[in-house]
C-alpha positions as CSV (number, residue, x, y, z in Angstrom):
1,X,39.8,49.8,86.3
2,X,41.0,46.4,85.1
3,X,43.9,47.8,83.2
4,X,45.0,50.2,86.0
5,X,45.1,47.1,88.3
6,X,47.3,44.9,86.0
7,X,49.7,48.0,85.3
8,X,50.0,48.3,89.1
9,X,50.9,44.8,89.4
10,X,53.2,45.0,86.8
11,X,55.0,47.8,88.0
12,X,54.9,46.1,91.5
13,X,56.1,42.8,89.8
14,X,59.3,44.9,88.3
15,X,60.1,46.7,91.3
16,X,60.4,43.8,93.2
17,X,62.5,42.2,90.3
18,X,64.7,45.2,90.7
19,X,65.1,45.4,94.3
20,X,66.0,41.8,94.5
21,X,68.5,42.3,91.4
22,X,70.0,45.2,93.2
23,X,70.3,43.2,96.3
24,X,72.0,40.2,94.6
25,X,74.5,42.9,92.9
26,X,75.2,44.3,96.3
27,X,75.9,40.7,97.8
28,X,78.1,39.9,95.2
29,X,80.0,43.0,95.3
30,X,81.0,42.5,99.0
31,X,81.6,38.7,98.5
32,X,84.1,40.1,95.4
33,X,85.6,42.9,97.7
34,X,86.0,40.1,100.8
35,X,87.5,37.7,98.6
36,X,90.0,40.4,96.9
37,X,91.2,41.6,100.2
38,X,91.4,38.1,101.4
39,X,93.7,37.0,98.7
40,X,95.6,40.5,99.2
41,X,96.1,39.6,102.9
42,X,97.2,35.7,102.1
43,X,99.8,36.8,99.5
44,X,101.4,39.5,101.5
45,X,104.2,39.0,104.0
46,X,104.2,39.9,107.1
47,X,106.1,43.4,106.9
48,X,108.5,43.6,110.2
49,X,109.6,46.7,111.1
50,X,111.4,48.9,114.1
51,X,109.6,51.9,116.3
52,X,111.4,54.9,117.1
53,X,112.8,53.0,120.0
54,X,114.2,50.4,117.9
55,X,111.6,47.8,119.4
56,X,110.5,45.2,116.8
57,X,107.2,45.2,114.9
58,X,104.9,43.8,112.5
59,X,102.2,44.9,110.3
60,X,99.5,42.6,108.4
61,X,96.1,42.7,107.0
62,X,92.8,41.6,108.2
63,X,91.6,38.2,107.0
64,X,87.8,37.8,106.8
65,X,86.3,34.3,107.4
66,X,82.8,32.7,108.4
67,X,82.9,30.7,111.6
68,X,82.3,27.3,109.3
69,X,85.4,28.4,107.5
70,X,87.6,29.3,110.6
71,X,86.8,26.2,112.1
72,X,87.8,24.2,108.6
73,X,90.9,26.2,108.0
74,X,92.0,27.0,111.7
75,X,90.9,24.1,113.5
76,X,93.5,23.8,116.2
77,X,93.0,27.3,117.1
78,X,89.3,27.0,117.0
79,X,89.3,23.8,119.4
80,X,91.5,25.8,121.6
81,X,89.1,28.7,121.6
82,X,86.4,25.9,122.4
83,X,88.2,25.2,125.4
84,X,88.6,28.7,126.9
85,X,84.5,28.0,127.0
86,X,83.8,30.9,124.7
87,X,80.8,30.9,122.9
88,X,80.8,30.9,119.1
89,X,78.3,33.5,118.5
90,X,80.4,35.6,120.7
91,X,83.5,35.3,118.8
92,X,84.5,38.0,116.7
93,X,88.3,38.6,116.2
94,X,91.2,36.4,116.5
95,X,94.8,37.3,116.4
96,X,97.7,34.8,116.8
97,X,101.4,36.1,116.6
98,X,104.9,34.0,116.8
99,X,108.1,35.5,118.2
100,X,111.3,34.2,119.2
101,X,113.7,35.6,121.9
102,X,117.3,35.7,121.6
103,X,119.3,37.0,125.0
104,X,122.9,37.8,124.7
105,X,124.1,36.3,128.3
106,X,126.9,37.7,130.2
107,X,127.8,37.5,133.9
108,X,130.3,36.8,136.7
109,X,130.6,33.4,138.2
110,X,130.4,33.5,141.9
111,X,131.4,30.9,144.9
112,X,128.5,29.9,147.1
113,X,129.1,28.2,150.1
114,X,125.9,25.8,151.0
115,X,125.5,22.9,153.8
116,X,123.8,19.8,152.3
117,X,121.5,18.0,154.9
118,X,122.7,15.3,156.7
119,X,126.3,16.5,156.2
120,X,128.5,18.4,158.0
121,X,130.9,19.2,155.2
122,X,130.4,22.5,153.3
123,X,130.1,22.2,149.8
124,X,131.4,25.4,147.4
125,X,129.1,25.6,144.2
126,X,129.9,28.1,141.3
127,X,126.7,30.5,140.7
128,X,125.6,32.9,138.5
129,X,122.5,35.3,138.6
130,X,121.4,37.4,136.0
131,X,118.3,39.9,136.3
132,X,117.3,42.1,133.5
133,X,113.6,43.6,133.0
134,X,112.4,41.1,130.7
135,X,115.0,37.8,131.6
136,X,116.3,36.5,134.6
137,X,118.6,33.6,135.2
138,X,119.6,31.8,138.5
139,X,121.8,28.6,138.9
140,X,124.6,26.8,140.1
141,X,126.9,24.2,139.0
142,X,127.0,21.1,141.6
143,X,130.5,19.5,142.2
144,X,129.3,16.8,139.7
145,X,129.3,19.4,136.9
146,X,125.7,19.4,136.8
147,X,123.8,22.9,136.2
148,X,120.4,23.4,137.8
149,X,118.3,26.8,138.0
150,X,115.8,29.1,137.1
151,X,115.2,30.9,133.7
152,X,112.4,33.3,133.6
153,X,111.5,35.3,130.2
154,X,108.8,38.1,129.9
155,X,107.5,39.3,127.3
156,X,104.7,42.2,126.6
157,X,102.5,42.7,123.5
158,X,101.0,46.0,122.0
159,X,98.3,45.3,119.5
160,X,96.8,48.3,117.7
161,X,93.9,47.7,115.1
162,X,93.8,50.5,112.0
163,X,90.8,50.7,110.4
164,X,90.3,52.6,106.8
165,X,87.0,53.7,105.5
166,X,85.6,54.1,102.5
167,X,85.1,57.6,101.1
168,X,81.9,59.0,98.9
169,X,82.7,58.6,95.2
170,X,86.3,57.5,96.1
171,X,87.6,61.0,97.6
172,X,85.0,62.9,99.4
173,X,83.4,62.1,103.0
174,X,84.3,59.0,104.6
175,X,81.5,56.6,104.7
176,X,80.7,53.9,107.6
177,X,81.8,51.1,105.4
178,X,84.9,49.6,106.1
179,X,87.9,49.6,103.1
180,X,90.6,47.9,105.0
181,X,92.1,46.7,108.4
182,X,95.4,46.3,109.6
183,X,97.0,45.2,112.8
184,X,100.6,46.5,114.2
185,X,102.0,44.0,116.7
186,X,104.6,45.6,119.2
187,X,106.9,43.8,121.2
188,X,108.2,45.6,124.3
189,X,111.1,43.2,124.8
190,X,113.8,44.4,122.8
191,X,115.4,41.0,122.5
192,X,112.2,39.6,121.0
193,X,111.5,39.4,117.2
194,X,108.1,39.0,116.0
195,X,108.3,36.1,113.1
196,X,104.5,36.2,112.2
197,X,101.1,37.5,113.1
198,X,97.6,36.7,111.9
199,X,94.7,38.7,112.3
200,X,91.2,37.1,111.3
201,X,87.6,38.9,111.5
202,X,85.1,36.3,112.3
203,X,81.7,36.8,109.8
204,X,78.4,36.4,111.6
């Protein structure tokens, strides 16, 4: 009877060691895959392209960071997010984009007659008005040659996330494990060029 108890204890110890070893291997494999994915994302340049409607777009991979890593490597963004009164435990993904907008302007100059306060003499100003879907410029030049006006620039971004799942044995049915994430950012303003995009997933 004592032999059976000892044998059972040995079997349980071996099983426990095997379970711990498998858990450790699984954890190391996940860390390796994350490190490899992050390295590839950091080494790749943001790929820019144009949609069928000739709108400017950019594609970028997913960067996985722990919250502590995000606070360390993206301190300014982390401080800005904190100012939004967002709880750190609720933070899941952060997307940033850098853009520039260049508008080629062309407009007719018109004369505008104004009456200055306290003055009975009319003043003629040279004015322009440009109104486009994503851009507006209104302003006049004073007799002294000073231009004053209002400039309005609008933009609209479409952000689409694509998830690719791992397949069983590499080619059979899909599993629930994520192989790769990518994000596409499209500017609906045809004059806007996307200079950079960063897509970060915060690990819990």
